[in-house]
N, CA, C and O atoms as a DFTB+ gen file, in Angstrom:
208 C
 N C O
     1  1     -17.096     -12.030      -3.160
     2  2     -15.923     -11.348      -2.630
     3  2     -16.122      -9.844      -2.776
     4  3     -16.639      -9.383      -3.793
     5  1     -15.715      -9.075      -1.763
     6  2     -15.873      -7.625      -1.772
     7  2     -14.918      -6.936      -2.728
     8  3     -13.979      -7.538      -3.250
     9  1     -15.183      -5.674      -2.938
    10  2     -14.358      -4.872      -3.838
    11  2     -13.045      -4.487      -3.163
    12  3     -13.013      -4.187      -1.970
    13  1     -11.962      -4.500      -3.942
    14  2     -10.634      -4.167      -3.430
    15  2     -10.512      -2.673      -3.183
    16  3     -10.948      -1.868      -4.006
    17  1      -9.917      -2.294      -2.044
    18  2      -9.655      -0.892      -1.708
    19  2      -8.230      -0.789      -1.183
    20  3      -7.850      -1.510      -0.260
    21  1      -7.438       0.113      -1.773
    22  2      -6.097       0.374      -1.243
    23  2      -6.236       1.036       0.120
    24  3      -6.919       2.053       0.240
    25  1      -5.607       0.484       1.142
    26  2      -5.712       1.042       2.490
    27  2      -4.450       1.762       2.938
    28  3      -4.381       2.233       4.073
    29  1      -3.457       1.854       2.070
    30  2      -2.221       2.576       2.412
    31  2      -1.725       3.273       1.158
    32  3      -1.164       2.636       0.267
    33  1      -1.932       4.580       1.090
    34  2      -1.559       5.324      -0.102
    35  2      -1.122       6.729       0.283
    36  3      -1.867       7.460       0.936
    37  1       0.077       7.104      -0.121
    38  2       0.584       8.456       0.106
    39  2       0.448       9.255      -1.178
    40  3       0.577       8.706      -2.272
    41  1       0.185      10.556      -1.048
    42  2       0.112      11.450      -2.203
    43  2       1.315      12.383      -2.197
    44  3       2.209      12.261      -1.359
    45  1       1.326      13.314      -3.142
    46  2       2.412      14.293      -3.241
    47  2       2.549      15.140      -1.981
    48  3       3.574      15.792      -1.783
    49  1       1.532      15.136      -1.132
    50  2       1.577      15.930       0.097
    51  2       2.339      15.234       1.221
    52  3       2.628      15.857       2.242
    53  1       2.666      13.970       1.054
    54  2       3.592      13.286       1.964
    55  2       4.986      13.521       1.406
    56  3       5.512      12.718       0.635
    57  1       5.555      14.615       1.804
    58  2       6.832      15.043       1.242
    59  2       7.878      13.948       1.357
    60  3       8.022      13.338       2.416
    61  1       8.592      13.699       0.307
    62  2       9.675      12.725       0.176
    63  2       9.158      11.285       0.054
    64  3       9.950      10.389      -0.236
    65  1       7.872      11.034       0.262
    66  2       7.347       9.670       0.213
    67  2       6.662       9.303      -1.098
    68  3       6.603       8.126      -1.452
    69  1       6.141      10.298      -1.829
    70  2       5.327       9.958      -2.991
    71  2       5.272      11.108      -3.990
    72  3       5.519      12.264      -3.645
    73  1       4.943      10.767      -5.239
    74  2       4.719      11.785      -6.265
    75  2       3.318      11.651      -6.861
    76  3       3.021      12.259      -7.888
    77  1       2.463      10.863      -6.225
    78  2       1.103      10.654      -6.713
    79  2       0.311      11.953      -6.558
    80  3       0.216      12.505      -5.462
    81  1      -0.253      12.430      -7.661
    82  2      -1.063      13.653      -7.639
    83  2      -2.549      13.271      -7.599
    84  3      -2.959      12.270      -8.186
    85  1      -3.339      14.076      -6.905
    86  2      -4.752      13.771      -6.687
    87  2      -5.533      13.590      -8.003
    88  3      -6.245      12.594      -8.131
    89  1      -5.434      14.501      -8.984
    90  2      -6.218      14.300     -10.222
    91  2      -5.890      12.979     -10.931
    92  3      -6.794      12.283     -11.394
    93  1      -4.609      12.639     -11.016
    94  2      -4.220      11.382     -11.659
    95  2      -4.670      10.184     -10.830
    96  3      -5.055       9.154     -11.384
    97  1      -4.623      10.314      -9.520
    98  2      -5.102       9.247      -8.635
    99  2      -6.576       8.978      -8.890
   100  3      -6.981       7.826      -9.042
   101  1      -7.383      10.036      -8.939
   102  2      -8.816       9.861      -9.131
   103  2      -9.133       9.289     -10.516
   104  3     -10.063       8.495     -10.654
   105  1      -8.382       9.677     -11.528
   106  2      -8.561       9.090     -12.861
   107  2      -8.284       7.593     -12.827
   108  3      -9.029       6.804     -13.407
   109  1      -7.209       7.205     -12.145
   110  2      -6.864       5.790     -12.035
   111  2      -7.896       4.995     -11.262
   112  3      -8.235       3.872     -11.635
   113  1      -8.395       5.576     -10.186
   114  2      -9.423       4.912      -9.372
   115  2     -10.673       4.669     -10.219
   116  3     -11.235       3.574     -10.205
   117  1     -11.099       5.685     -10.947
   118  2     -12.285       5.536     -11.812
   119  2     -12.043       4.525     -12.932
   120  3     -12.912       3.708     -13.235
   121  1     -10.861       4.584     -13.545
   122  2     -10.542       3.673     -14.651
   123  2     -10.547       2.215     -14.204
   124  3     -10.894       1.326     -14.983
   125  1     -10.164       1.968     -12.953
   126  2     -10.148       0.609     -12.421
   127  2     -11.512       0.178     -11.885
   128  3     -11.686      -0.973     -11.483
   129  1     -12.475       1.094     -11.876
   130  2     -13.809       0.772     -11.380
   131  2     -13.880       0.666      -9.868
   132  3     -14.784       0.031      -9.326
   133  1     -12.933       1.283      -9.192
   134  2     -12.905       1.226      -7.731
   135  2     -13.903       2.225      -7.153
   136  3     -14.063       3.324      -7.685
   137  1     -14.571       1.849      -6.074
   138  2     -15.565       2.718      -5.439
   139  2     -14.934       3.688      -4.454
   140  3     -15.519       4.724      -4.138
   141  1     -13.734       3.358      -3.965
   142  2     -13.108       4.219      -2.962
   143  2     -11.605       3.983      -2.910
   144  3     -11.081       3.027      -3.483
   145  1     -10.931       4.883      -2.208
   146  2      -9.495       4.786      -1.988
   147  2      -9.206       5.454      -0.645
   148  3      -9.919       6.372      -0.241
   149  1      -8.181       5.004       0.033
   150  2      -7.813       5.569       1.326
   151  2      -6.514       6.347       1.192
   152  3      -5.562       5.864       0.579
   153  1      -6.465       7.549       1.759
   154  2      -5.231       8.332       1.787
   155  2      -4.624       8.247       3.177
   156  3      -5.311       8.445       4.179
   157  1      -3.342       7.952       3.229
   158  2      -2.640       7.851       4.515
   159  2      -1.393       8.717       4.488
   160  3      -0.299       8.261       4.817
   161  1      -1.569       9.974       4.094
   162  2      -0.433      10.890       4.044
   163  2       0.197      11.049       5.424
   164  3      -0.447      10.832       6.451
   165  1       1.467      11.432       5.422
   166  2       2.241      11.531       6.656
   167  2       2.374      12.992       7.086
   168  3       2.731      13.849       6.279
   169  1       2.091      13.266       8.337
   170  2       2.340      14.554       9.000
   171  2       1.516      15.731       8.509
   172  3       1.844      16.868       8.850
   173  1       0.463      15.521       7.725
   174  2      -0.388      16.640       7.318
   175  2      -1.714      16.132       6.766
   176  3      -1.894      14.937       6.532
   177  1      -2.637      17.069       6.565
   178  2      -3.953      16.746       6.008
   179  2      -4.244      17.546       4.743
   180  3      -5.409      17.730       4.390
   181  1      -3.218      18.022       4.059
   182  2      -3.398      18.878       2.889
   183  2      -4.212      18.204       1.784
   184  3      -5.018      18.868       1.132
   185  1      -4.026      16.930       1.562
   186  2      -4.742      16.227       0.492
   187  2      -6.234      16.113       0.794
   188  3      -7.039      15.965      -0.125
   189  1      -6.608      16.179       2.058
   190  2      -8.017      16.083       2.439
   191  2      -8.847      17.143       1.726
   192  3      -9.939      16.852       1.237
   193  1      -8.342      18.357       1.666
   194  2      -9.058      19.447       1.005
   195  2      -9.194      19.169      -0.485
   196  3     -10.259      19.401      -1.058
   197  1      -8.144      18.681      -1.118
   198  2      -8.156      18.423      -2.561
   199  2      -9.076      17.262      -2.940
   200  3      -9.771      17.330      -3.953
   201  1      -9.085      16.208      -2.143
   202  2      -9.853      15.017      -2.519
   203  2     -11.326      15.150      -2.133
   204  3     -12.184      14.506      -2.737
   205  1     -11.621      15.967      -1.147
   206  2     -13.010      16.149      -0.730
   207  2     -13.772      16.910      -1.783
   208  3     -14.965      17.166      -1.618
């Protein structure tokens, strides 16, 4: 069976939708042993710069 990847996740940059911050997200992803995560923020690409 393949590795689990979240395919729907909003960060703090999806205003009013989430409070997930990029540094804490990446710590959680690493702690769970996940190889990747998908960001699906709404109406902007601000998190792209932070996560890249």
